[in-house]
C-alpha positions in Angstrom: 0.0 0.0 0.0 1.4 3.4 -1.0 1.8 6.2 1.6 -0.9 8.3 -0.2 -3.4 5.4 -0.1 -2.6 4.7 3.6 -3.1 8.4 4.4 -6.4 8.5 2.5 -7.6 5.3 4.4 -6.7 6.9 7.7 -8.7 10.0 6.9 -11.7 7.9 5.9 -11.5 5.7 9.0 -11.2 8.7 11.3 -14.2 10.4 9.6 -16.2 7.2 9.8 -15.7 7.0 13.6 -16.6 10.7 14.1 -19.6 10.8 11.8 -21.0 7.7 13.6 -20.2 9.0 17.1 -21.0 12.7 16.7 -22.9 13.0 13.4 -21.8 14.4 10.1 -23.0 17.9 10.7 -21.2 18.2 14.1 -17.9 16.9 12.8 -15.4 19.4 11.4 -12.3 18.7 9.3 -10.3 19.8 12.2 -11.9 17.2 14.5 -11.0 14.5 12.0 -7.4 15.8 11.7 -7.0 15.8 15.5 -8.4 12.3 15.9 -6.3 10.8 13.1 -3.2 12.9 14.0 -3.3 14.2 10.4 -2.5 17.6 8.8 -5.5 19.5 7.6 -3.8 20.0 4.2 -4.0 16.2 3.7 -7.8 16.5 3.4 -7.6 18.8 0.4 -5.1 16.7 -1.3 -7.5 13.7 -1.2 -10.9 15.3 -0.9 -12.1 18.6 -2.2 -15.1 18.9 0.1 -16.5 17.4 3.3 -19.3 15.9 1.2 -16.7 14.1 -1.0 -15.2 12.7 2.2 -18.7 11.5 3.3 -19.1 9.6 0.0 -15.8 7.9 0.6 -16.9 6.9 4.1 -20.2 5.5 2.7 -18.2 3.6 0.1 -16.0 2.2 2.8 -19.1 1.1 4.8 -20.6 -0.5 1.8 -17.3 -2.5 1.2 -17.4 -3.6 4.8 -21.0 -4.8 4.5 -20.2 -6.7 1.3 -17.3 -8.4 3.1 -19.5 -9.2 6.0 -22.2 -10.8 3.9 -19.6 -12.7 1.9 -18.2 -14.0 5.1 -21.6 -15.1 6.3 -22.1 -16.9 3.0 -18.8 -18.8 3.4 -19.1 -19.6 7.1 -22.8 -20.4 7.6 -24.3 -23.5 6.0 -27.9 -22.6 6.1 -30.0 -19.4 5.6 -31.1 -19.6 9.2 -27.5 -19.4 10.3 -26.7 -16.6 7.9 -29.7 -14.6 9.0 -28.8 -15.0 12.7 -25.2 -14.1 11.9 -26.4 -10.9 10.3 -28.7 -10.0 13.2 -25.9 -10.5 15.7 -23.6 -8.4 13.7 -26.0 -5.5 13.9 -27.1 -5.8 17.6 -24.2 -7.6 19.4 -21.5 -5.0 18.9 -19.9 -4.4 22.3 -21.9 -1.3 23.1 -21.7 0.8 19.9 -25.4 0.5 19.2 -26.2 1.4 22.8 -24.1 4.6 22.5 -24.8 5.7 19.0 -27.6 3.6 17.4 -27.3 2.0 14.0 -24.5 3.6 11.9 -26.6 3.3 8.7 -29.9 4.5 10.2 -28.5 7.4 12.1 -26.6 8.7 9.1 -29.6 8.4 6.8 -31.8 10.2 9.3 -29.3 13.0 9.6 -28.8 13.4 5.8 -32.6 13.4 5.3 -33.0 16.3 7.7 -30.2 18.1 5.9 -31.8 17.3 2.5 -28.4 16.1 1.5 -27.9 15.0 -2.1 -25.7 12.2 -0.7 -28.7 10.6 1.1 -29.6 8.2 -1.8 -26.0 6.9 -1.8 -26.2 6.4 2.0 -29.4 4.4 1.5 -27.6 1.9 -0.7 -26.3 0.0 2.4 -29.9 -0.6 3.5 -30.8 -1.8 0.0 -27.8 -4.1 0.0 -28.9 -5.6 3.3 -32.5 -5.8 2.2 -31.8 -7.7 -1.0 -29.3 -10.0 0.6 -31.7 -10.9 3.4 -34.5 -11.4 0.8 -32.3 -14.0 -0.9 -31.8 -15.8 2.4 -35.5 -15.9 3.0 -36.1 -17.2 -0.5 -33.6 -20.0 0.1 -35.4 -20.7 3.4 -38.6 -21.4 1.4 -40.2 -17.9 1.1 -39.4 -16.7 -2.4 -42.6 -14.7 -2.8 -42.2 -13.0 0.5 -38.4 -12.4 0.5 -38.5 -8.5 0.3 -41.4 -8.3 2.8 -39.6 -10.5 5.3 -36.3 -8.8 4.8 -37.9 -5.4 5.4 -39.6 -6.7 8.5 -36.3 -8.1 9.9 -34.6 -4.8 9.3 -37.4 -2.9 11.0 -37.0 -5.2 14.1 -33.2 -4.7 14.1 -33.5 -0.9 13.7 -36.2 -0.7 16.3 -34.1 -2.7 18.8 -31.1 -0.4 18.2 -33.2 2.8 18.7 -34.8 1.4 21.9 -31.5 0.2 23.3 -30.0 3.6 22.7 -33.0 5.6 23.9 -33.4 3.7 27.1 -29.7 3.0 27.7 -30.6 -0.7 28.1 -28.2 -3.2 26.4 -30.5 -6.1 27.3 -33.0 -5.0 24.7 -30.6 -6.1 21.9 -30.0 -9.4 23.5 -33.7 -10.1 24.0 -34.5 -9.1 20.4 -31.8 -11.4 19.1 -33.4 -14.3 21.0 -36.9 -13.3 19.8 -35.8 -13.1 16.2 -34.2 -16.5 16.5 -37.6 -17.9 17.5 -39.3 -16.1 14.7 -36.9 -17.4 12.1 -37.1 -20.9 13.4 -40.9 -20.7 13.1 -40.5 -19.5 9.5 -38.1 -22.3 8.7 -40.6 -24.8 10.0 -43.6 -23.3 8.4 -42.7 -21.9 4.9 -46.2 -20.4 4.4 -45.9 -18.1 7.5 -46.0 -14.3 7.0 -44.5 -11.7 9.3 -46.8 -11.0 12.3 -49.4 -8.4 11.4 -49.2 -5.1 13.3 -52.5 -3.8 14.7 -54.1 -0.9 12.9 -53.5 2.5 14.4 
């Protein structure tokens, strides 16, 4: 790896950590420079604007998600195991969810409030997860409900992350992991099952 590439990666990683922990809008280039022990001039060599840096951070997150899903494909023999591996990767993260919520969800919410043109790119990680999860549900025996079930699972994971953060209760994530495992087992045993209906408001 060249020195320039290593410096660029250090900038992106420092930005990723601060955007997640403090938010994109509340993070300055100086903050990133201080965290990464970098010179501010390095930013403008690699990135012309903060938004350009944000796109690089999102691309890095997408690459990590692709790597995670590929690893689950290789290491888990069944769709049930892959789905549970995904759920644990989102909710069992040594406290990051409790402190900051879901990295994808929090960024998308912030960019939506800012009406940022980068929002659609940030949503691609959700779409990647949704379509991969749908393929696992199809393999489990639910090809016609794949997207519906994938969306339902993402809603449960996001909801658990929000509640764990809002109530400062790490046990919420653990309980939801267990509950999701039971739900998936039921789906695997009864291929015609649909996600539980929510009562009308």
